[in-house]
C-alpha positions as CSV (number, residue, x, y, z in Angstrom):
1,X,-20.5,105.3,43.7
2,X,-20.1,103.7,40.3
3,X,-18.3,100.6,41.7
4,X,-20.8,100.0,44.4
5,X,-23.7,100.2,42.0
6,X,-22.4,97.9,39.4
7,X,-21.3,95.1,41.7
8,X,-24.9,94.4,42.8
9,X,-26.3,94.7,39.3
10,X,-23.7,92.3,37.9
11,X,-24.3,89.7,40.6
12,X,-28.0,89.7,39.9
13,X,-27.5,89.3,36.2
14,X,-24.8,86.8,36.6
15,X,-27.0,84.6,38.8
16,X,-29.9,84.8,36.5
17,X,-28.3,84.7,33.0
18,X,-24.6,84.5,32.9
19,X,-21.5,86.7,33.1
20,X,-20.7,90.2,31.9
21,X,-19.5,91.2,28.5
22,X,-17.9,94.2,26.7
23,X,-17.9,95.5,23.2
24,X,-16.3,98.5,21.6
25,X,-16.0,100.8,18.5
26,X,-19.6,101.0,17.3
27,X,-20.4,102.0,13.7
28,X,-23.8,101.9,11.9
29,X,-22.7,102.0,8.2
30,X,-22.3,98.2,7.9
31,X,-24.0,95.5,10.0
32,X,-23.1,92.1,11.3
33,X,-25.6,89.4,12.1
34,X,-25.4,87.7,15.5
35,X,-27.2,84.3,15.6
36,X,-26.4,81.9,18.4
37,X,-28.7,79.3,20.1
38,X,-31.9,80.7,18.7
39,X,-31.2,84.4,19.5
40,X,-30.4,86.7,16.6
41,X,-30.1,90.4,15.8
42,X,-28.1,92.9,13.6
43,X,-25.5,95.2,15.1
44,X,-22.8,97.5,13.8
45,X,-20.0,95.7,12.0
46,X,-17.3,97.7,13.7
47,X,-18.3,96.4,17.1
48,X,-16.5,93.4,18.5
49,X,-19.3,91.8,20.5
50,X,-18.1,89.6,23.3
51,X,-20.5,86.8,24.5
52,X,-20.0,85.7,28.0
53,X,-23.1,83.5,28.2
54,X,-23.3,80.5,30.4
55,X,-25.2,77.1,30.0
56,X,-28.3,78.7,31.5
57,X,-28.6,81.7,29.2
58,X,-27.2,84.5,27.1
59,X,-25.7,87.8,28.2
60,X,-24.5,90.2,25.6
61,X,-23.3,93.8,25.9
62,X,-22.8,96.3,23.1
63,X,-21.0,99.5,23.9
64,X,-18.1,101.7,23.1
65,X,-16.5,104.9,24.4
66,X,-19.0,107.8,24.4
67,X,-22.0,105.6,23.7
68,X,-24.7,104.2,25.9
69,X,-24.6,100.6,27.0
70,X,-27.1,98.2,25.3
71,X,-27.5,94.9,27.0
72,X,-29.5,91.8,25.9
73,X,-30.0,88.9,28.3
74,X,-32.1,85.8,27.9
75,X,-32.3,82.5,29.8
76,X,-32.9,79.3,27.9
77,X,-35.8,78.4,30.3
78,X,-38.9,77.9,28.1
79,X,-42.1,79.9,28.8
80,X,-45.3,78.2,27.8
81,X,-48.0,80.1,29.7
82,X,-48.9,83.5,31.0
83,X,-48.2,82.3,34.6
84,X,-44.7,81.2,33.6
85,X,-44.1,84.6,31.9
86,X,-45.2,86.4,35.0
87,X,-43.0,84.3,37.2
88,X,-40.0,84.8,35.0
89,X,-40.5,88.6,34.9
90,X,-40.8,88.7,38.7
91,X,-37.7,86.5,39.2
92,X,-35.5,88.3,36.8
93,X,-36.7,91.6,35.6
94,X,-38.4,92.9,38.7
95,X,-35.4,92.0,40.9
96,X,-33.0,93.8,38.5
97,X,-35.2,96.9,38.4
98,X,-35.6,97.0,42.2
99,X,-31.8,96.7,42.7
100,X,-31.0,99.3,40.2
101,X,-33.6,101.7,41.7
102,X,-32.2,101.3,45.2
103,X,-28.6,101.8,44.2
104,X,-29.4,104.8,42.0
105,X,-31.6,106.3,44.8
106,X,-28.7,106.1,47.2
107,X,-26.8,108.4,44.9
108,X,-29.6,110.6,43.8
109,X,-32.6,110.8,46.1
110,X,-34.5,112.7,43.4
111,X,-34.3,109.8,40.9
112,X,-37.6,109.4,39.1
113,X,-39.2,106.1,38.1
114,X,-41.8,105.9,35.4
115,X,-43.5,103.1,33.4
116,X,-42.4,102.9,29.8
117,X,-42.7,100.7,26.8
118,X,-40.9,100.4,23.5
119,X,-41.3,98.4,20.4
120,X,-39.1,95.3,20.1
121,X,-39.3,92.9,17.1
122,X,-42.7,94.5,16.2
123,X,-44.3,94.0,19.6
124,X,-44.6,96.3,22.6
125,X,-42.2,95.6,25.4
126,X,-43.2,97.0,28.9
127,X,-40.5,98.4,31.1
128,X,-39.3,101.1,33.5
129,X,-37.3,104.3,33.0
130,X,-35.1,105.5,35.8
131,X,-34.1,109.2,35.5
132,X,-31.3,110.6,37.6
133,X,-28.3,112.8,37.8
134,X,-25.1,111.0,38.6
135,X,-21.7,112.7,38.6
136,X,-23.4,115.9,37.5
137,X,-24.7,114.3,34.3
138,X,-28.4,113.6,33.7
139,X,-29.2,110.2,32.2
140,X,-31.5,107.2,32.0
141,X,-31.5,103.5,32.9
142,X,-34.2,101.9,30.8
143,X,-35.1,98.3,31.3
144,X,-37.6,96.4,29.1
145,X,-38.7,92.8,28.7
146,X,-40.6,90.9,26.1
147,X,-41.4,87.3,25.3
148,X,-40.1,86.2,21.9
149,X,-40.9,82.7,20.9
150,X,-40.8,80.8,24.2
151,X,-38.1,82.8,25.9
152,X,-38.1,86.0,28.0
153,X,-35.7,88.6,26.7
154,X,-34.5,91.6,28.8
155,X,-33.1,94.6,27.1
156,X,-31.5,97.6,28.8
157,X,-30.2,101.0,27.6
158,X,-28.1,102.8,30.1
159,X,-26.2,106.1,29.8
160,X,-26.1,109.9,29.9
161,X,-28.5,111.9,27.7
162,X,-25.7,112.5,25.2
163,X,-24.6,108.8,25.1
164,X,-28.2,107.7,24.6
165,X,-28.7,110.2,21.7
166,X,-25.5,109.0,20.0
167,X,-26.6,105.4,20.3
168,X,-30.1,105.8,19.0
169,X,-29.5,104.3,15.5
170,X,-27.8,101.2,17.0
171,X,-30.5,100.8,19.6
172,X,-33.2,100.9,16.9
173,X,-31.4,98.5,14.6
174,X,-31.0,95.9,17.4
175,X,-34.6,96.2,18.5
176,X,-36.0,95.9,15.0
177,X,-34.0,92.9,14.1
178,X,-34.1,90.9,17.4
179,X,-35.5,87.4,17.0
180,X,-35.8,84.2,19.0
181,X,-36.4,80.9,17.2
182,X,-36.4,77.3,18.4
183,X,-32.9,75.8,18.8
184,X,-31.9,72.3,19.8
185,X,-29.3,73.8,22.1
186,X,-31.8,76.1,23.9
187,X,-34.9,74.1,24.4
188,X,-34.1,72.4,27.7
189,X,-35.3,73.9,31.0
190,X,-32.2,74.9,32.8
191,X,-31.6,76.4,36.3
192,X,-30.0,79.9,36.4
193,X,-26.2,79.9,36.9
194,X,-25.1,80.6,40.4
195,X,-21.7,81.9,39.3
196,X,-20.9,85.6,39.4
197,X,-18.2,88.0,38.5
198,X,-18.1,91.7,39.3
199,X,-16.9,94.1,36.7
200,X,-15.8,97.7,36.7
201,X,-18.4,100.4,36.6
202,X,-19.5,103.4,34.8
203,X,-22.7,105.5,34.5
204,X,-25.7,103.8,36.1
205,X,-23.8,100.6,36.9
206,X,-22.6,99.9,33.4
207,X,-20.9,96.6,33.1
208,X,-17.4,96.9,31.7
209,X,-15.3,93.8,32.3
């Protein structure tokens, strides 16, 4: 089940943003500051964050054993109007949510889907929360999106109830510190990468390369 779910999810994200990534050993006592091509945020210093971004966008994963997966993805395509924002959400966010929903539903027909929102960088980010029981463990797949600067950013939190609870301080730190600023390397309008690479899976299609 886990392998089948993650393959489809990884292909969608790879096509839209880039390739998968993996990080490990989280800690929240000390922080590092990630700042690459206009996107920046704070995260636990003990985590080795791998960046498998492509020329069309950034794709970052923060996770370690026993913790939920936190993912940040953002294309470099510039958004300058409400129409462009709606189109980007439809192309990237909606397709990701629908694929995740279908794959989880195949494993748990009782999966629930509710609208949700969360604060990211001081603004409300709309999203969806999928609630299911996989491998006898209840958990969530939460997907949110927000426009920061002139770019769309997708954030996801995926894991069991226990993993999500253990990751709450890290999740809050990242959301509060997340920023997008203009960068000479990220202002061009680029097409999504067509490359893809499937990774191994874990709860709710977690991407672990």
